C-alpha positions as CSV (number, residue, x, y, z in Angstrom):
1,M,0.0,0.0,0.0
2,I,1.4,3.3,-1.0
3,V,0.6,6.3,1.1
4,M,1.0,9.7,-0.5
5,K,2.5,12.5,1.4
6,K,-0.5,14.9,0.6
7,E,-2.8,12.7,2.7
8,A,-0.6,12.7,5.8
9,G,-2.3,14.6,8.7
10,A,-5.7,14.8,6.9
11,T,-7.5,13.0,9.7
12,M,-6.0,15.4,12.3
13,I,-7.4,18.5,10.4
14,E,-10.8,16.8,10.0
15,L,-10.9,16.1,13.7
16,M,-10.0,19.7,14.6
17,V,-12.7,21.0,12.2
18,A,-15.3,18.6,13.7
19,L,-14.3,19.7,17.3
20,F,-14.6,23.3,16.3
21,I,-18.1,22.7,14.9
22,L,-19.1,20.8,18.0
23,A,-17.7,23.6,20.3
24,V,-19.7,26.3,18.3
25,G,-22.9,24.1,18.7
26,L,-22.4,23.6,22.4
27,L,-21.8,27.4,22.9
28,G,-25.0,28.1,21.1
29,A,-26.9,25.6,23.2
30,L,-25.4,27.2,26.4
31,A,-26.5,30.6,25.2
32,L,-30.0,29.3,24.6
33,Q,-30.1,27.8,28.1
34,M,-29.0,31.0,29.8
35,N,-31.6,33.0,27.9
36,S,-34.2,30.5,28.9
37,V,-33.3,30.8,32.6
38,R,-33.3,34.6,32.4
39,S,-36.7,34.6,30.7
40,S,-38.1,32.2,33.3
41,Q,-36.8,34.3,36.2
42,S,-38.4,37.4,34.6
43,A,-41.7,35.6,34.3
44,V,-41.5,34.6,38.0
45,F,-40.9,38.3,39.0
46,T,-43.8,39.5,36.8
47,S,-46.1,36.9,38.4
48,D,-44.9,37.9,41.9
49,A,-45.5,41.6,41.1
50,Q,-49.0,40.8,40.0
51,V,-49.7,38.7,43.1
52,V,-48.4,41.5,45.4
53,A,-50.4,44.2,43.6
54,V,-53.6,42.2,43.7
55,N,-53.0,41.5,47.4
56,M,-52.8,45.2,48.1
57,A,-55.9,45.8,46.0
58,D,-57.8,43.2,48.0
59,R,-56.7,45.0,51.2
60,I,-57.9,48.3,50.0
61,M,-61.2,46.9,48.9
62,A,-61.7,45.1,52.2
63,Y,-60.9,48.2,54.1
64,N,-63.3,50.4,52.1
65,S,-66.1,47.8,52.4
66,V,-66.5,48.7,56.1
67,L,-66.2,52.5,55.8
68,T,-69.1,54.4,57.2
69,T,-68.1,57.7,55.4
70,D,-67.4,58.4,51.8
71,E,-63.7,58.8,52.5
72,D,-62.1,56.1,50.3
73,D,-58.7,57.6,49.6
74,D,-57.0,56.5,52.8
75,Y,-54.4,54.5,50.8
76,A,-53.6,57.4,48.4
77,G,-50.1,58.7,48.2
78,I,-48.4,55.6,49.6
79,N,-44.7,54.9,48.7
80,T,-43.0,51.9,50.2
81,T,-39.5,53.5,50.1
82,A,-40.4,54.9,53.5
83,L,-42.4,52.4,55.4
84,P,-44.5,53.3,58.5
85,A,-43.8,51.5,61.7
86,D,-45.9,48.4,62.2
87,P,-48.6,49.1,64.7
88,N,-48.9,45.4,65.5
89,C,-52.6,45.1,64.8
90,K,-52.5,41.3,65.2
91,V,-52.1,41.6,69.0
92,A,-54.5,44.5,69.7
93,G,-57.3,46.0,67.6
94,C,-56.5,48.7,65.1
95,S,-57.9,52.1,64.4
96,A,-58.5,53.0,60.7
97,A,-55.1,54.8,60.5
98,N,-53.3,51.9,62.1
99,R,-55.0,49.4,59.8
100,V,-53.6,51.4,56.8
101,A,-50.2,51.6,58.3
102,S,-50.2,47.9,59.0
103,D,-51.2,47.0,55.5
104,V,-48.6,49.3,54.0
105,N,-45.9,47.9,56.3
106,E,-46.7,44.3,55.4
107,W,-47.0,45.2,51.7
108,G,-43.6,46.9,51.7
109,R,-41.9,44.0,53.4
110,E,-43.5,41.6,51.0
111,L,-42.3,43.6,48.0
112,A,-38.8,43.7,49.3
113,S,-38.7,40.0,50.0
114,R,-40.3,38.8,46.7
115,L,-38.8,41.2,44.2
116,P,-35.2,42.4,43.9
117,G,-35.2,46.1,44.8
118,G,-39.0,45.8,45.1
119,Q,-41.0,48.9,45.9
120,G,-44.5,50.2,45.3
121,T,-46.6,53.3,45.1
122,I,-50.4,53.8,45.3
123,T,-52.2,56.8,43.9
124,Y,-55.9,57.7,43.9
125,A,-57.7,60.0,41.5
126,A,-61.4,60.1,40.4
127,N,-62.4,56.9,42.3
128,V,-59.5,55.0,40.6
129,Y,-56.7,53.5,42.6
130,T,-53.4,52.9,40.7
131,I,-51.0,50.4,42.2
132,L,-47.5,50.5,40.8
133,V,-45.1,47.7,41.6
134,M,-41.4,48.2,40.6
135,W,-38.4,46.0,40.8
136,D,-34.8,45.6,39.4
137,R,-35.4,42.8,36.9
138,D,-31.8,42.4,35.8
139,N,-30.2,43.0,39.2
140,T,-28.2,45.9,37.9
141,G,-28.6,47.9,41.0
142,A,-31.1,50.3,39.4
143,N,-32.9,52.4,41.9
144,A,-34.7,55.1,39.9
145,T,-38.4,55.2,40.2
146,G,-39.0,55.5,36.4
147,C,-40.4,52.7,34.4
148,G,-38.5,53.4,31.2
149,G,-36.7,50.9,29.0
150,N,-33.2,51.4,30.3
151,P,-32.5,48.6,32.7
152,E,-29.3,50.3,34.0
153,V,-31.3,53.0,35.7
154,D,-35.0,52.3,35.4
155,L,-37.0,49.7,37.2
156,T,-39.4,47.2,35.6
157,C,-43.0,48.1,36.5
158,Y,-46.3,46.4,36.8
159,Q,-49.4,48.6,37.1
160,L,-52.8,47.7,38.3
161,E,-55.8,50.0,38.2
162,F,-59.2,49.4,39.8
163,R,-62.2,51.4,40.7
164,L,-63.9,51.1,44.0
C-alpha cells in the first residue's frame, strides 16, 4: 500500500474541524439555556408583582367595604420607600389609620422579600386606585423610580388600576 504525502495529517485536520463545529454548537446551546433561565426568572418576577399588587388591591377593597363615610382615599399617596412603623394590629385591635399603616408595612416587606429592589406606590384619583409595583429585573442595582426601558437606571414596572 502506497501512502501519498499529501494525505498525511488529513484526519487530524478533519478532527480539529469537527471539534470546532461541536464547540460552536455547544456554545449556542449554552446561550439558549442561559436565555431560557433569564426569561423564566423574569416571568416569576412578573407573576410575583401581579400577586403582590392584587394582594394590596384586596386589602384596599376590604378596608373600604367597612367604611361608614365616603372617604375612600386613605391609601392614596403611599410609597414603600419609607415604610410606616408596624402598629402590631394582630395583637390588639386597630384604628383605621393603624390598619392602613399595618397594610402598607406588610405590603412593603412583601415587595422587598419577593422582588429584587421591590418597591411600590399607590395613587388615587377620580375613584380609581393605581398600584404600581417596581423591581430591578436584571439585578443591575437600578434604583430610579422611572419605568423606562433602560434597565441600567430604570426599574421594571407592573401597574394595576381598579375602581372602588
